[in-house]
C-alpha positions in Angstrom: -84.3 3.6 51.0 -82.2 6.7 50.3 -84.1 9.6 48.6 -80.9 11.2 47.3 -82.0 10.7 43.7 -85.1 12.8 44.2 -83.2 16.1 44.2 -79.8 17.6 43.9 -78.2 20.2 46.1 -75.6 23.0 46.1 -72.6 20.6 45.7 -73.8 19.6 42.2 -74.4 23.3 41.3 -70.8 24.1 42.4 -69.5 21.1 40.5 -71.3 22.3 37.3 -69.8 25.8 37.9 -66.2 24.7 38.4 -66.3 21.8 35.8 -67.8 23.9 33.1 -65.5 26.9 33.7 -62.4 24.7 34.0 -63.2 22.7 30.9 -63.8 25.9 28.9 -60.6 27.5 30.2 -58.6 24.5 28.7 -60.5 24.8 25.5 -59.5 28.5 25.1 -55.9 27.8 26.1 -55.7 24.9 23.6 -57.3 26.8 20.7 -55.0 29.8 21.2 -52.0 27.5 21.3 -53.0 25.7 18.1 -54.1 28.7 16.0 -52.1 31.6 17.4 -49.0 30.2 19.2 -47.7 29.1 22.5 -47.4 31.3 25.6 -50.3 33.6 24.7 -52.4 32.7 27.7 -51.4 32.6 31.3 -50.0 29.3 32.6 -52.0 29.9 35.8 -55.2 29.6 33.7 -54.2 26.2 32.3 -53.4 24.9 35.8 -56.6 26.3 37.3 -58.7 24.9 34.5 -57.6 21.4 35.5 -57.7 22.2 39.2 -61.3 23.6 39.0 -62.5 20.4 37.3 -60.8 18.3 40.0 -62.5 20.4 42.7 -65.9 19.9 40.9 -65.3 16.2 40.7 -64.6 16.0 44.4 -67.9 17.8 45.2 -69.8 15.5 42.8 -68.5 12.4 44.7 -70.0 13.7 47.9 -73.2 14.8 46.2 -73.8 11.3 44.9 -73.3 9.9 48.4 -71.2 6.9 49.5 -67.9 8.4 48.4 -66.0 5.2 49.1 -68.0 3.6 46.3 -67.5 6.4 43.8 -65.4 4.1 41.6 -68.6 2.5 40.5 -69.3 5.7 38.5 -66.6 4.5 36.0 -68.1 1.0 35.6 -71.2 1.5 33.5 -70.3 2.4 29.9 -73.9 2.8 28.9 -74.5 5.6 31.4 -73.9 9.2 30.5 -72.5 9.8 34.0 -69.8 7.2 33.3 -68.9 8.9 30.0 -68.7 12.2 31.7 -66.5 10.8 34.5 -64.0 9.3 32.1 -63.8 12.4 29.9 -63.4 14.7 32.9 -60.6 12.5 34.2 -58.9 12.7 30.9 -59.3 16.5 30.7 -57.9 17.0 34.2 -54.8 14.8 33.5 -54.2 16.4 30.0 -54.7 19.9 31.5 -52.0 19.3 34.1 -49.6 17.8 31.5 -50.3 20.8 29.2 -49.4 23.2 32.1 -45.9 21.6 32.4 -45.0 22.7 28.9 -44.9 26.3 30.3 -42.0 25.6 32.6 -38.4 25.0 31.2 -37.6 22.8 34.2 -39.5 20.0 32.5 -37.3 18.3 29.8 -40.2 17.9 27.5 -41.2 21.6 27.6 -39.7 22.2 24.1 -41.4 19.2 22.5 -43.6 21.2 20.1 -45.4 18.3 18.4 -46.3 16.6 21.8 -47.6 20.0 23.1 -49.8 20.4 20.1 -51.2 16.9 20.5 -52.0 17.6 24.2 -53.6 20.9 23.1 -55.9 18.9 20.8 -56.8 16.6 23.7 -57.7 19.4 26.1 -59.7 21.2 23.5 -61.9 18.1 22.7 -62.2 16.8 26.3 -62.6 20.3 27.8 -65.4 21.1 25.3 -67.2 17.9 26.3 -66.9 18.7 30.0 -68.1 22.3 29.4 -71.2 21.0 27.5 -71.9 17.9 29.6 -74.0 19.5 32.4 -76.5 21.0 30.0 -76.8 17.7 28.0 -77.3 15.8 31.3 -80.1 18.2 32.5 -81.7 18.4 29.1 -82.2 14.6 29.0 -84.3 14.6 32.2 -87.8 14.4 30.8 -89.4 14.6 34.3 -87.9 18.1 35.0 -89.9 20.7 32.9 -87.5 23.5 33.4 -84.5 21.5 32.2 -85.8 19.2 29.5 -84.9 20.0 25.9 -81.8 21.2 24.0 -81.9 24.8 25.2 -80.2 24.0 28.5 -77.1 22.8 26.6 -76.7 26.1 24.8 -77.2 28.0 28.1 -74.6 26.0 30.0 -72.0 26.0 27.1 -72.3 29.8 26.7 -72.0 30.3 30.5 -69.0 28.0 30.6 -67.3 29.9 27.9 -68.0 33.4 29.3 -66.8 32.4 32.8 -63.7 30.9 31.3 -62.8 34.0 29.4 -63.4 36.0 32.6 -61.1 33.6 34.5 -58.4 34.0 31.7 -58.6 37.8 32.1 -58.1 37.6 35.9 -55.3 34.9 35.6 -53.5 37.1 33.0 -53.6 40.0 35.5 -52.0 37.8 38.2 -49.5 35.8 36.1 -48.8 37.4 32.7 -48.5 35.1 29.7 -45.0 34.1 28.6 -45.4 35.8 25.2 -47.1 39.2 25.5 -49.3 39.8 22.5 -52.7 41.1 21.6 -54.6 37.9 22.2 -55.3 38.4 25.9 -56.3 42.1 25.2 -59.1 40.8 23.0 -60.7 38.7 25.7 -62.8 41.5 27.3 -64.5 42.2 23.9 -65.1 38.5 23.4 -66.5 38.3 26.9 -68.9 41.1 26.2 -70.1 39.4 23.0 -70.7 36.2 24.9 -72.6 38.0 27.6 -74.9 39.5 25.0 -75.4 36.1 23.5 -76.2 34.7 27.0 -78.8 37.4 27.6 -80.5 36.7 24.2 -80.4 33.0 24.9 -82.1 33.4 28.3 -84.8 35.7 26.8 -85.4 33.1 24.0 -85.4 30.2 26.5 -88.0 31.9 28.7 -90.2 32.8 25.7 -90.1 29.2 24.3 -90.8 27.6 27.7 -93.8 30.0 28.4 -95.4 30.2 25.0 -94.5 27.1 23.0 -94.0 24.3 25.5 -96.2 22.3 27.9 -98.1 23.8 30.8 -95.6 22.3 33.2 -92.7 23.9 31.5 -94.5 27.3 31.5 -95.2 27.0 35.2 -91.5 26.1 35.8 -90.3 29.1 33.7 -92.7 31.5 35.5 -91.1 30.4 38.8 -88.0 32.3 37.6 -89.8 35.3 36.3 -92.4 36.0 39.0 -92.0 33.2 41.6 -89.8 32.7 44.6 -86.6 32.7 42.4 -87.5 35.9 40.4 -85.3 38.3 42.5 -82.2 36.0 42.1 -82.9 35.6 38.4 -83.6 39.2 37.5 -81.2 41.1 39.8 -78.6 38.4 40.4 -78.2 36.6 37.1 -79.5 39.2 34.6 -78.4 42.5 36.1 -75.3 41.7 38.3 -74.1 38.7 36.4 -74.8 39.7 32.8 -75.6 43.4 32.1 -73.2 45.1 34.5 -70.2 43.0 33.6 -71.0 43.5 29.9 -70.6 47.3 30.4 -67.6 47.0 32.7 -65.4 44.8 30.5 -65.8 47.2 27.6 -64.1 50.0 29.6 -60.4 50.2 28.7 -59.3 50.1 32.3 -57.8 46.9 34.0 -59.6 47.8 37.2 -63.1 47.9 35.5 -62.3 44.8 33.5 -61.2 42.9 36.6 -64.5 44.0 38.3 -66.5 42.9 35.3 -64.7 39.5 35.2 -65.4 38.9 38.9 -69.1 39.7 38.3 -69.2 37.3 35.4 -68.0 34.6 37.8 -70.7 35.6 40.3 -73.3 35.4 37.5 -72.1 32.0 36.4 -72.4 30.7 40.0 -75.9 32.2 40.4 -77.0 30.6 37.1 -76.0 27.1 38.3 -77.7 27.5 41.7 -80.9 28.9 40.1 -81.1 26.1 37.5 -80.5 23.3 40.0 -82.9 24.6 42.7 -85.6 26.1 40.5 -85.5 23.1 38.2 -85.7 20.7 41.1 -88.8 22.3 42.4 -91.0 21.0 39.6 -91.6 17.3 38.7 -93.7 15.6 36.1 -94.3 11.9 36.2 -93.4 9.7 33.2 -95.8 7.0 32.0 -95.6 4.1 34.5 -93.3 5.9 36.9 -95.7 6.2 39.7 -96.5 2.5 39.6 -92.7 1.7 39.5 -92.0 3.9 42.5 -94.8 2.5 44.5 -93.0 -0.9 44.3 -89.6 0.4 45.5 -88.5 -0.6 49.1 -88.8 2.0 51.8 -85.7 0.8 53.7 -87.3 -0.9 56.7 -87.8 -4.2 54.9 -86.0 -7.3 56.3 -83.9 -7.8 53.1 -82.9 -4.1 53.0 -81.7 -4.3 56.7 -79.7 -7.4 55.9 -78.2 -5.8 52.8 -77.2 -2.6 54.6 -75.7 -4.6 57.5 -73.7 -6.6 55.0 -72.5 -3.5 53.1 -71.5 -1.8 56.4 -69.3 -4.7 57.5 -67.8 -5.1 54.0 -66.9 -1.4 53.8 -65.4 -1.3 57.3 -63.6 -4.6 57.2 
């Protein structure tokens, strides 16, 4: 029997990175449109927000295995994975539609009310997509580093800060249709979010080590003084948080671009660290050992017959 469910790999980490950043990019574009006005953010950012989520979805399909049966992800309404798949699909489609309003070649580009409604959709669906990875990980009671509500705050903050950094870079490549002071405020907002992210990580480590179970303390120490400590301290905290916080506050596009790139690097390191460090520790739930002892190993007669039938059905 496949052991794919025992651990996740780099494709899920990359999916979380692109999906979270892409969803938050649409949230920012939609909020600016609704409360400030149209054309204040780059159309490239709206397009890339949807494209990043689509890229993440593709990686998730391969991470789950059996890509030709990925449609089954949409078929279980009681599963959080199904809810996430439907919301992400909605966000991708709405993001692409929203991008078309930036181009006069489309006849509906001046339909203001419709654009506002689509903006509402991308704000709501993008916020769910940006929050979803943290919610998913926090529900896994057998993973001591992930379990609890703290992971949701960490992922949402990281999604927002990487999204603001991506908007800064997109604005430098393709300028907004309406030049204003909105984009000029994004570096300061990014710096504030980086400070919040730093405080959240300090709090998260302190809670895990001092106020949680022994298993959670061991998992947290793996980041502080274990095999992942260098990546955590120097990669995420120094290169991905403190250095870009200083760089984006310098009133120079070159420094701000460098800071935005480091923010993206830090967001990527965060996902990789959380997935691999969190997957290294496992606690068994009541009755789980007995349940797993009864699972087939894959060499049973009925499993061979089932796999053979599935192969011929798929390749028919």
